[in-house]
MARZA-289458 format. One record per atom (N, C-alpha, C): x negated, y, z negated; atom name. Coordinates in steps of 0.001 Angstrom, whole numbers, plus 524288, in hexadecimal, padded with zeros to 5 digits. Layout:
% residues N
[[X; Y; Z]; 'CA']
...
This chain:
% residues 146
[[DB5DA; 6C618; D8D8A]; 'N']
[[DB782; 6C357; D8955]; 'CA']
[[DB530; 6C593; D8452]; 'C']
[[DB75A; 6C882; D8046]; 'N']
[[DB4E5; 6CA73; D7CF0]; 'CA']
[[DB629; 6C6FD; D7823]; 'C']
[[DB202; 6C6AD; D73B1]; 'N']
[[DB2B0; 6C426; D6F64]; 'CA']
[[DB188; 6C760; D69CE]; 'C']
[[DB1DD; 6C4D1; D6674]; 'N']
[[DB0F2; 6C93C; D6033]; 'CA']
[[DAC31; 6C725; D5F26]; 'C']
[[DA93A; 6CB7D; D5DD5]; 'N']
[[DA3FF; 6C9F3; D5B6B]; 'CA']
[[DA540; 6CA37; D54D4]; 'C']
[[DA2AA; 6C6AA; D5203]; 'N']
[[DA336; 6C5AB; D4CCC]; 'CA']
[[D9E02; 6C700; D4AAC]; 'C']
[[D9E1A; 6CB25; D472B]; 'N']
[[D99D2; 6CCE8; D44B4]; 'CA']
[[D9A6C; 6CD73; D3E28]; 'C']
[[D95E8; 6CE6A; D3BD9]; 'N']
[[D958F; 6D062; D3619]; 'CA']
[[D926A; 6D40A; D35F4]; 'C']
[[D9352; 6D7D5; D317C]; 'N']
[[D9003; 6DBB5; D30C9]; 'CA']
[[D9090; 6DC85; D2A32]; 'C']
[[D8CDD; 6DE7D; D2829]; 'N']
[[D8B60; 6DF05; D220A]; 'CA']
[[D8A29; 6E3C8; D2018]; 'C']
[[D8D93; 6E61B; D1C51]; 'N']
[[D8C68; 6EC13; D19D1]; 'CA']
[[D8920; 6EA41; D150C]; 'C']
[[D83AE; 6EB4F; D1546]; 'N']
[[D80D6; 6EAAF; D10F8]; 'CA']
[[D7E8B; 6F042; D0E8F]; 'C']
[[D8063; 6EF78; D0A68]; 'N']
[[D7F01; 6F4B9; D06EC]; 'CA']
[[D7BA6; 6F4BE; D0225]; 'C']
[[D780E; 6F815; D01ED]; 'N']
[[D73BF; 6F857; CFE0A]; 'CA']
[[D7463; 6FE6C; CFB7C]; 'C']
[[D76FA; 6FEFD; CF771]; 'N']
[[D76A8; 703C5; CF40A]; 'CA']
[[D7AAF; 706A9; CF856]; 'C']
[[D790A; 70AFB; CF9F5]; 'N']
[[D7C19; 70E86; CFE52]; 'CA']
[[D7A9D; 70D8D; D0344]; 'C']
[[D77C4; 709D6; D0525]; 'N']
[[D7566; 708FC; D0A3D]; 'CA']
[[D77F7; 7038D; D0CD3]; 'C']
[[D7807; 70375; D11B8]; 'N']
[[D79D2; 6FF0A; D1456]; 'CA']
[[D7699; 6FD59; D1805]; 'C']
[[D75DA; 6F82A; D1828]; 'N']
[[D718F; 6F5D4; D1C73]; 'CA']
[[D7307; 6F639; D21E1]; 'C']
[[D709C; 6F8BE; D252B]; 'N']
[[D7297; 6F9CD; D29ED]; 'CA']
[[D6E34; 6F750; D2DF4]; 'C']
[[D6F61; 6F57B; D324A]; 'N']
[[D6BDA; 6F442; D368B]; 'CA']
[[D6C8E; 6F838; D3A8E]; 'C']
[[D66C9; 6F96A; D3D74]; 'N']
[[D6767; 6FD17; D4192]; 'CA']
[[D661C; 6F9DF; D466D]; 'C']
[[D691C; 6FA96; D4B34]; 'N']
[[D691E; 6F70A; D4F44]; 'CA']
[[D683F; 6FBA4; D53DB]; 'C']
[[D6510; 6F9C8; D5807]; 'N']
[[D64AE; 6FBDF; D5D2F]; 'CA']
[[D690A; 6F8C2; D606C]; 'C']
[[D6D6C; 6FC43; D6266]; 'N']
[[D714D; 6F954; D6602]; 'CA']
[[D70B7; 6FB42; D6A65]; 'C']
[[D6C9D; 6FD88; D6D02]; 'N']
[[D6D3A; 6FF14; D7271]; 'CA']
[[D6DFA; 704BD; D738C]; 'C']
[[D6FFD; 707D4; D6FC7]; 'N']
[[D71C9; 70C96; D70A1]; 'CA']
[[D6BFD; 71057; D6EF6]; 'C']
[[D6D78; 7157E; D6EC3]; 'N']
[[D6975; 7194C; D6D9F]; 'CA']
[[D67E7; 718B2; D67FE]; 'C']
[[D6C12; 7180C; D63F3]; 'N']
[[D6962; 71704; D5E7F]; 'CA']
[[D6A33; 71221; D5CDD]; 'C']
[[D688E; 71060; D588E]; 'N']
[[D69ED; 70B89; D55D9]; 'CA']
[[D6E1E; 70C21; D5281]; 'C']
[[D7075; 7077C; D5173]; 'N']
[[D757B; 7075C; D4E4E]; 'CA']
[[D75AB; 70477; D4907]; 'C']
[[D7874; 7053E; D45AD]; 'N']
[[D7849; 702A5; D4069]; 'CA']
[[D7CAD; 6FF75; D3F34]; 'C']
[[D7BAF; 6FBB2; D3C45]; 'N']
[[D7FA5; 6F788; D3B44]; 'CA']
[[D7EC1; 6F5A5; D359C]; 'C']
[[D8308; 6F2F9; D337D]; 'N']
[[D81CE; 6EFFC; D3046]; 'CA']
[[D7EAF; 6EA85; D3201]; 'C']
[[D7C6A; 6E74B; D2EA2]; 'N']
[[D79E6; 6E2A8; D311C]; 'CA']
[[D7F8E; 6DF7C; D3289]; 'C']
[[D7F64; 6DDDE; D36F5]; 'N']
[[D845F; 6DBB8; D39B0]; 'CA']
[[D827B; 6D76F; D3F14]; 'C']
[[D865E; 6D4EE; D4136]; 'N']
[[D84BA; 6D169; D452B]; 'CA']
[[D8911; 6CE45; D4705]; 'C']
[[D8863; 6CB73; D4AAE]; 'N']
[[D8C11; 6C72E; D4C32]; 'CA']
[[D8B44; 6C1CD; D4921]; 'C']
[[D90A2; 6BFBD; D47C7]; 'N']
[[D90E8; 6BAAE; D456A]; 'CA']
[[D905A; 6B696; D495E]; 'C']
[[D8C34; 6B394; D4874]; 'N']
[[D89F3; 6B03C; D4CE2]; 'CA']
[[D8D78; 6AAE2; D4B8D]; 'C']
[[D8DED; 6A786; D50BD]; 'N']
[[D913C; 6A2C1; D507B]; 'CA']
[[D8F6B; 69FCA; D4C9A]; 'C']
[[D932C; 69D30; D48B1]; 'N']
[[D927A; 699DC; D4507]; 'CA']
[[D9161; 69CF3; D3F80]; 'C']
[[D9199; 6A187; D3F78]; 'N']
[[D910A; 6A510; D3B45]; 'CA']
[[D951D; 6A787; D3A06]; 'C']
[[D9591; 6A860; D349A]; 'N']
[[D9A1E; 6AAD3; D327F]; 'CA']
[[D98A3; 6B00C; D31C5]; 'C']
[[D9BCE; 6B46D; D2FB1]; 'N']
[[D9A74; 6B9B7; D2E7E]; 'CA']
[[D96A0; 6BA83; D2A6E]; 'C']
[[D96CF; 6B795; D257E]; 'N']
[[D9375; 6B835; D2197]; 'CA']
[[D8DAD; 6B714; D23AE]; 'C']
[[D8CFC; 6B289; D2575]; 'N']
[[D886A; 6B0A8; D276C]; 'CA']
[[D85B5; 6B3B0; D2B09]; 'C']
[[D8966; 6B656; D2E36]; 'N']
[[D86A2; 6B9E7; D32FA]; 'CA']
[[D855F; 6BE9E; D300B]; 'C']
[[D8866; 6C1A2; D2CA7]; 'N']
[[D860E; 6C6A0; D2A52]; 'CA']
[[D81AF; 6C4FB; D2764]; 'C']
[[D8048; 6C1FE; D2483]; 'N']
[[D7B2C; 6C08A; D21EE]; 'CA']
[[D77BE; 6C01E; D24FC]; 'C']
[[D77F5; 6BD9C; D2973]; 'N']
[[D7445; 6BC78; D2D4D]; 'CA']
[[D72B4; 6C18A; D3019]; 'C']
[[D76DB; 6C4D1; D3179]; 'N']
[[D7565; 6C9BB; D34E9]; 'CA']
[[D72C6; 6CDF6; D3150]; 'C']
[[D7491; 6CDAB; D2B74]; 'N']
[[D71F5; 6D219; D2832]; 'CA']
[[D6BBA; 6D005; D281C]; 'C']
[[D6BE5; 6CB15; D2775]; 'N']
[[D655D; 6C9C5; D26B4]; 'CA']
[[D6227; 6CA7F; D2BB0]; 'C']
[[D64FA; 6C96C; D310C]; 'N']
[[D624F; 6CA40; D34B9]; 'CA']
[[D61C2; 6D035; D374F]; 'C']
[[D64B3; 6D391; D34FA]; 'N']
[[D6540; 6D8FB; D37C0]; 'CA']
[[D6212; 6DCFB; D3307]; 'C']
[[D6208; 6DA5E; D2D47]; 'N']
[[D6005; 6DE32; D2997]; 'CA']
[[D5B96; 6DC44; D26B8]; 'C']
[[D5AD7; 6D6F4; D2677]; 'N']
[[D57BB; 6D340; D2261]; 'CA']
[[D5992; 6D372; D1CEE]; 'C']
[[D5E24; 6D59B; D1CCC]; 'N']
[[D603E; 6D4E2; D1775]; 'CA']
[[D637E; 6D03E; D1607]; 'C']
[[D6387; 6CE94; D11D2]; 'N']
[[D66CF; 6C9E2; D0FE7]; 'CA']
[[D6AA4; 6CDDC; D0CC6]; 'C']
[[D6FBE; 6CB84; D0D70]; 'N']
[[D7384; 6CE2F; D0A5F]; 'CA']
[[D777F; 6CA55; D07D3]; 'C']
[[D799B; 6CCA5; D03FD]; 'N']
[[D7DD1; 6C86F; D0171]; 'CA']
[[D82DC; 6CBD4; D02C1]; 'C']
[[D874B; 6C878; D0615]; 'N']
[[D8BDF; 6CA9E; D0849]; 'CA']
[[D8F74; 6CB73; D0321]; 'C']
[[D91C0; 6D008; D0295]; 'N']
[[D9530; 6D0F1; CFDC3]; 'CA']
[[D9B32; 6D1A2; CFF31]; 'C']
[[D9B9A; 6D226; D0379]; 'N']
[[DA185; 6D2C9; D059A]; 'CA']
[[DA258; 6D2C6; D0B88]; 'C']
[[DA745; 6D285; D0C6B]; 'N']
[[DA8CC; 6D225; D1221]; 'CA']
[[DACD1; 6D750; D1254]; 'C']
[[DAB17; 6DAA7; D17E6]; 'N']
[[DADF9; 6DE60; D1858]; 'CA']
[[DB35C; 6DCE5; D1C24]; 'C']
[[DB339; 6D8AB; D1EC3]; 'N']
[[DB693; 6D778; D2214]; 'CA']
[[DB4AC; 6D77E; D2749]; 'C']
[[DB887; 6D6C6; D2B6B]; 'N']
[[DB72D; 6D696; D3188]; 'CA']
[[DB842; 6DBC4; D3378]; 'C']
[[DB479; 6DE18; D36B5]; 'N']
[[DB61E; 6E34C; D3937]; 'CA']
[[DB615; 6E188; D3F56]; 'C']
[[DBA23; 6E3A3; D41C5]; 'N']
[[DBB2A; 6E27B; D4724]; 'CA']
[[DB8F6; 6E78E; D49D1]; 'C']
[[DB6A9; 6E6C7; D4D1C]; 'N']
[[DB390; 6EBB1; D50A6]; 'CA']
[[DB3C8; 6EA8E; D5575]; 'C']
[[DB6AF; 6EE26; D5922]; 'N']
[[DB6DE; 6EDF0; D5ED0]; 'CA']
[[DB209; 6F288; D60FB]; 'C']
[[DAF0A; 6F01D; D63DF]; 'N']
[[DAA97; 6F382; D6566]; 'CA']
[[DACB6; 6F6B2; D6A71]; 'C']
[[DAA0A; 6F9E9; D6BDC]; 'N']
[[DAB26; 6FE1F; D707D]; 'CA']
[[DAA91; 6F9A0; D75CD]; 'C']
[[DA6BF; 6F5E7; D74C3]; 'N']
[[DA5CE; 6F2D1; D7A17]; 'CA']
[[DAA5A; 6EEB9; D799B]; 'C']
[[DAE47; 6EDC0; D76EC]; 'N']
[[DB243; 6EAE4; D7679]; 'CA']
[[DB1B1; 6E5B9; D73FA]; 'C']
[[DAD16; 6E5A2; D7033]; 'N']
[[DABF2; 6E0C3; D6D7A]; 'CA']
[[DAFBE; 6E140; D68A1]; 'C']
[[DB063; 6DCEB; D66B8]; 'N']
[[DB276; 6DCAC; D60E6]; 'CA']
[[DAF1C; 6D9F4; D5D82]; 'C']
[[DAF19; 6DC3A; D5918]; 'N']
[[DAC23; 6D99B; D5467]; 'CA']
[[DAF4D; 6D975; D4FB9]; 'C']
[[DAE38; 6D3E4; D4D68]; 'N']
[[DB0C9; 6D3E0; D480E]; 'CA']
[[DAB51; 6D2E6; D44C1]; 'C']
[[DAB50; 6D6D7; D4117]; 'N']
[[DA605; 6D753; D3DFB]; 'CA']
[[DA877; 6D640; D37F0]; 'C']
[[DA533; 6D2E3; D35A5]; 'N']
[[DA63F; 6D17C; D30F0]; 'CA']
[[DA2EB; 6D4F1; D2D17]; 'C']
[[DA56F; 6D7E6; D29C0]; 'N']
[[DA15F; 6DBA6; D26F6]; 'CA']
[[DA0F3; 6DA62; D21A7]; 'C']
[[D9BF4; 6D974; D1F8E]; 'N']
[[D9A81; 6D865; D1A37]; 'CA']
[[D9736; 6DCCF; D17F7]; 'C']
[[D96F7; 6DC32; D11E9]; 'N']
[[D9477; 6DEDB; D0F1B]; 'CA']
[[D900F; 6DB36; D0BFB]; 'C']
[[D8B64; 6DD69; D0C44]; 'N']
[[D87A9; 6DB0E; D09CB]; 'CA']
[[D837F; 6DDA0; D06AB]; 'C']
[[D8081; 6DAA8; D0390]; 'N']
[[D7C07; 6DDB3; D0016]; 'CA']
[[D77EF; 6DBE9; D0081]; 'C']
[[D7449; 6DEEC; D0188]; 'N']
[[D6F24; 6DD15; D0306]; 'CA']
[[D6BEC; 6DA95; CFEB4]; 'C']
[[D6976; 6D64C; D0071]; 'N']
[[D6654; 6D3A9; CFC1E]; 'CA']
[[D60EF; 6D39A; CFD81]; 'C']
[[D5E6C; 6D19D; D00F2]; 'N']
[[D5918; 6D24E; D02DB]; 'CA']
[[D5758; 6D320; D0823]; 'C']
[[D5364; 6D6DA; D0811]; 'N']
[[D5140; 6D824; D0E5B]; 'CA']
[[D4D92; 6D477; D0EE2]; 'C']
[[D4DF0; 6D0D8; D134D]; 'N']
[[D4A0D; 6CD7D; D149B]; 'CA']
[[D4652; 6D012; D18E8]; 'C']
[[D4247; 6CD02; D18F7]; 'N']
[[D3E85; 6CFBF; D1CDD]; 'CA']
[[D3F63; 6CBD9; D2285]; 'C']
[[D4381; 6CD0D; D24F9]; 'N']
[[D44AC; 6CA92; D2AC1]; 'CA']
[[D44FE; 6CF84; D2ED4]; 'C']
[[D4431; 6CD9E; D322C]; 'N']
[[D4409; 6D01A; D3708]; 'CA']
[[D4AE2; 6D11C; D382C]; 'C']
[[D4B58; 6D6A6; D3A84]; 'N']
[[D50F5; 6D80F; D3B52]; 'CA']
[[D5263; 6D5EA; D407F]; 'C']
[[D57FD; 6D532; D418C]; 'N']
[[D59F1; 6D420; D4698]; 'CA']
[[D56F7; 6D86E; D4A7E]; 'C']
[[D55D7; 6D6A5; D4FBA]; 'N']
[[D524A; 6DA21; D5325]; 'CA']
[[D5728; 6DE46; D5458]; 'C']
[[D5B76; 6DEAB; D53E3]; 'N']
[[D6039; 6E2CA; D5523]; 'CA']
[[D5F90; 6E665; D5143]; 'C']
[[D5E00; 6E565; D4CA3]; 'N']
[[D5E19; 6E932; D483F]; 'CA']
[[D585F; 6EC3C; D487C]; 'C']
[[D58F5; 6F138; D48E6]; 'N']
[[D5406; 6F51F; D4971]; 'CA']
[[D52DB; 6F606; D4374]; 'C']
[[D566C; 6F692; D4009]; 'N']
[[D5549; 6F796; D3A0F]; 'CA']
[[D59E4; 6F769; D36C2]; 'C']
[[D594F; 6F609; D322C]; 'N']
[[D5C84; 6F602; D2E43]; 'CA']
[[D5C9C; 6FB76; D2A0B]; 'C']
[[D6065; 6FCBF; D28BE]; 'N']
[[D611D; 7026C; D252D]; 'CA']
[[D64F2; 700F1; D2103]; 'C']
[[D636C; 70386; D1C06]; 'N']
[[D66F4; 70456; D1873]; 'CA']
[[D693B; 70A1E; D1879]; 'C']
[[D6E8B; 70A03; D19CC]; 'N']
[[D707E; 70FB2; D1B21]; 'CA']
[[D7477; 7112F; D1766]; 'C']
[[D74F7; 7161A; D15D5]; 'N']
[[D7A46; 71787; D121E]; 'CA']
[[D7E29; 717F1; D16AB]; 'C']
[[D83A3; 7176A; D13B8]; 'N']
[[D8856; 71969; D16E6]; 'CA']
[[D8840; 71DDA; D1988]; 'C']
[[D8670; 72270; D1786]; 'N']
[[D854C; 726EE; D1A85]; 'CA']
[[D81E1; 7262F; D1FAE]; 'C']
[[D7E17; 7231B; D1F1B]; 'N']
[[D7A90; 722FA; D2377]; 'CA']
[[D7DFA; 71F94; D27C8]; 'C']
[[D80A3; 71B83; D2625]; 'N']
[[D837C; 718FE; D29AD]; 'CA']
[[D87A7; 71C25; D2CA3]; 'C']
[[D8AAF; 71F3C; D29AB]; 'N']
[[D8E4D; 72256; D2BE7]; 'CA']
[[D8B9B; 725A8; D2F71]; 'C']
[[D87A5; 72789; D2E99]; 'N']
[[D84C1; 72AD0; D3203]; 'CA']
[[D8338; 72826; D369D]; 'C']
[[D81CA; 723D4; D3696]; 'N']
[[D80C5; 7212F; D3BBD]; 'CA']
[[D8605; 71FAB; D3E9C]; 'C']
[[D8A21; 71F08; D3B50]; 'N']
[[D8EB9; 71E1C; D3E76]; 'CA']
[[D9069; 72338; D4185]; 'C']
[[D8FF7; 7279E; D3F4D]; 'N']
[[D90B6; 72C3E; D422D]; 'CA']
[[D8D7D; 72D5E; D4757]; 'C']
[[D88CF; 72AAB; D464E]; 'N']
[[D84EE; 72C01; D4B89]; 'CA']
[[D862C; 72651; D4F85]; 'C']
[[D8A97; 723AF; D4E69]; 'N']
[[D8BB4; 71E6A; D51E2]; 'CA']
[[D876F; 71AA2; D523E]; 'C']
[[D8560; 719E2; D4D2D]; 'N']
[[D805C; 71702; D4CFD]; 'CA']
[[D814D; 711AE; D49C0]; 'C']
[[D86DE; 710BD; D480B]; 'N']
[[D8863; 70B75; D46A1]; 'CA']
[[D89C7; 70842; D4AA5]; 'C']
[[D8906; 70335; D49D6]; 'N']
[[D89D6; 6FEB4; D4D60]; 'CA']
[[D8FC8; 6FF1B; D4EA9]; 'C']
[[D92C0; 6FEFC; D4B28]; 'N']
[[D98E9; 6FF5E; D4BF1]; 'CA']
[[D9A9F; 701CF; D47C8]; 'C']
[[D9F27; 70374; D48D9]; 'N']
[[DA30F; 70522; D44DF]; 'CA']
[[DA336; 702CC; D3F1F]; 'C']
[[DA35F; 6FD56; D3FD1]; 'N']
[[DA307; 6F926; D3B67]; 'CA']
[[D9F22; 6FA7D; D3819]; 'C']
[[D9AFD; 6FD61; D392C]; 'N']
[[D95A7; 6FD49; D34A3]; 'CA']
[[D97AC; 70095; D30A9]; 'C']
[[D99C4; 705D5; D324C]; 'N']
[[D9B86; 70893; D2EFD]; 'CA']
[[D9FC4; 706E6; D2B5D]; 'C']
[[DA3AE; 7043F; D2DF4]; 'N']
[[DA7D5; 7021B; D2BB5]; 'CA']
[[DA6EB; 6FE18; D2766]; 'C']
[[DA413; 6FAB9; D2920]; 'N']
[[DA1A7; 6F599; D2580]; 'CA']
[[D9FF2; 6F8D8; D203A]; 'C']
[[D9CCF; 6FC15; D2046]; 'N']
[[D9AB2; 6FEAE; D1C19]; 'CA']
[[D9F12; 701A3; D1882]; 'C']
[[DA21D; 70418; D1B14]; 'N']
[[DA5FE; 7079A; D182C]; 'CA']
[[DA911; 70338; D15D5]; 'C']
[[DAB44; 6FE79; D188D]; 'N']
[[DAED3; 6FAD6; D15B9]; 'CA']
[[DAB61; 6F823; D1131]; 'C']
[[DA69D; 6F74C; D1198]; 'N']
[[DA317; 6F53C; D0DDC]; 'CA']
[[DA3D0; 6F7DF; D089C]; 'C']
[[DA3FE; 6FD81; D096D]; 'N']
[[DA2F9; 701AC; D05AC]; 'CA']
[[DA9DC; 70213; D02AF]; 'C']
[[DAD55; 701C3; D0634]; 'N']
[[DB21D; 70201; D040F]; 'CA']
[[DB5F8; 6FEF8; D04E2]; 'C']
[[DB612; 6FB80; D096B]; 'N']
[[DBA13; 6F80B; D0B12]; 'CA']
[[DBA0B; 6F323; D081F]; 'C']
[[DBE45; 6F10A; D0901]; 'N']
[[DBF07; 6EAAA; D06D1]; 'CA']
[[DB97B; 6E7F7; D0802]; 'C']
[[DB83B; 6E28F; D04E3]; 'N']
[[DB3B2; 6E035; D0488]; 'CA']
[[DB662; 6DA8D; D03D7]; 'C']
[[DB571; 6D6E3; D0736]; 'N']
[[DB78C; 6D1B7; D05A3]; 'CA']
[[DB390; 6CE82; D0413]; 'C']
[[DB4D1; 6CA7A; D0246]; 'N']
[[DB0B6; 6C5B3; D0054]; 'CA']
[[DAEFA; 6C39C; D0421]; 'C']
[[DAA65; 6C113; D0474]; 'N']
[[DA7CF; 6BDE6; D08DA]; 'CA']
[[DAB45; 6BA0F; D0A95]; 'C']
[[DAD7B; 6B772; D0624]; 'N']
[[DB191; 6B298; D06D7]; 'CA']
[[DB64B; 6B414; D0A61]; 'C']
[[DB711; 6B85E; D0C80]; 'N']
[[DBB7C; 6B8E6; D0FFF]; 'CA']
[[DB9B3; 6B5CA; D156A]; 'C']
[[DB45A; 6B5A9; D15F7]; 'N']
[[DB247; 6B3B1; D1B57]; 'CA']
[[DB1DC; 6AD89; D19D2]; 'C']
[[DB417; 6AACC; D1E05]; 'N']
[[DB3AE; 6A49B; D1C26]; 'CA']
[[DAF3B; 6A2D1; D212A]; 'C']
[[DABA2; 6A2AD; D2091]; 'N']
[[DA6CD; 69FF8; D2307]; 'CA']
[[DA6DA; 69A4B; D236C]; 'C']
């Protein structure tokens, strides 16, 4: 029996750079992603992404928009419904990062595209969310009824 994973991810931009997390996922190379994670029981997407960003990057952010729901089917047959957000960095706190995160980086779009060509993005949604944040429609956070 399979089920749908409900997740949230946030595109955080400062100037020409995007906040990315680097994770070791068991392969020969680390992979890169936006701050992202599963929505916990009893939690809505907005609360989840604010928590995930803080846990994975130690940054407090202000959410400025909603990109929508991205549906992703993994090669292993899992289905993810990922809520995409746009955020602005506010404060970097002195907190330990989630143990799954090996580092955080501020990368340019060109650097992220280079990682994509090297198959080092966690999923195809990573680059898609950034491109959508730059050019696609963005919705007010009020479309989410928590």
